[in-house]
N, C-alpha and C positions, 0 to 999 in steps of 0.2 A: 556398821557399814551397809550401804544400800546395794542391792543386786541390780544388774543392768535391766532385768525384766521389770523390777519395781520402778526403776529410774524412768522408763519410757511409758509406763502405764498410768501415770498420775493424772494428767489433764490432756485433753485432746481437742484439736480444732477439726475442721473438716478433713484435712489431709495429713497433718503432722501432729504427733503428740508433743505436748509442751511439758517442760520441767521447770521447777522453781529454781531460783538462784541458790537457795540453801542446799537442795539435793544435788545440783550441779557441782557445788563446792565439795560436798561430801564424797561424791563418786571420784572426783579428781584429786582428792587429798589437799584441797586448798581451803583458805578461810573465806567466809562470806564477804568480808571487806575487800579481798583480792578480786573476787568476781565483780563486785560493784565498781571497783577502780577500773578494771579492764573494760567494763561497760561504759564508764564515764569517758575514758580516753579513746573509745571507738574500736577496741579490739574485738568486743563481743556486741552483738545486736540483741535488743530486747524485742521479743515477738509480741508480748502483751504486758501491760502494766495494770495491776489491780490495786486500787486505792493509792496510798502514798508510798507504801513500803514493799510491796510484792512485785517482783519481776519474773516473767516466765520466758524461757528461751526455747528455741526449736532444737531438733536433733543435730543439726549442723554445728551448733554451739559446742557440743561435746567434742567433736573432732577438731574444731578450731582451737578450743582450749588446750587440747593435747599438743597441738602444733606450737602454740604459744609457750607452753611449759617446756617443751623440748628445745625451742630456740633460746629461751631464757637460761636453761642449763648450759647451753653452749656459749653464753656470754653476750648475746645480742641485746641491744638496747630496745626499749619499747617502740621508739620511733622507727627503727630499722625493721622491727618485726611487723609493724603496721604496713610499711612499704612492701615487704615480702608478701604479706597476706593479700594486699590489694592487687598484686600482679597475678595471683592465682585465680 
């Protein structure tokens, strides 16, 4: 398991550290395919894309993913979660 310090030290832009989808999945206890699906449906945003396969997310993606996981546990659909997150 990755520590939070390692999580945010991996890649950096000018202002915000970036984290790969793989590490984002590991820290949140999700699979990589779940992260990619949430990105595809618009729940997570990609900050940078390297090549064809690597996606990097900013620090806000971690907090947003925690909110998505919490709402999924409560039984909300992904469409409703997207509406809730857009209002915030």
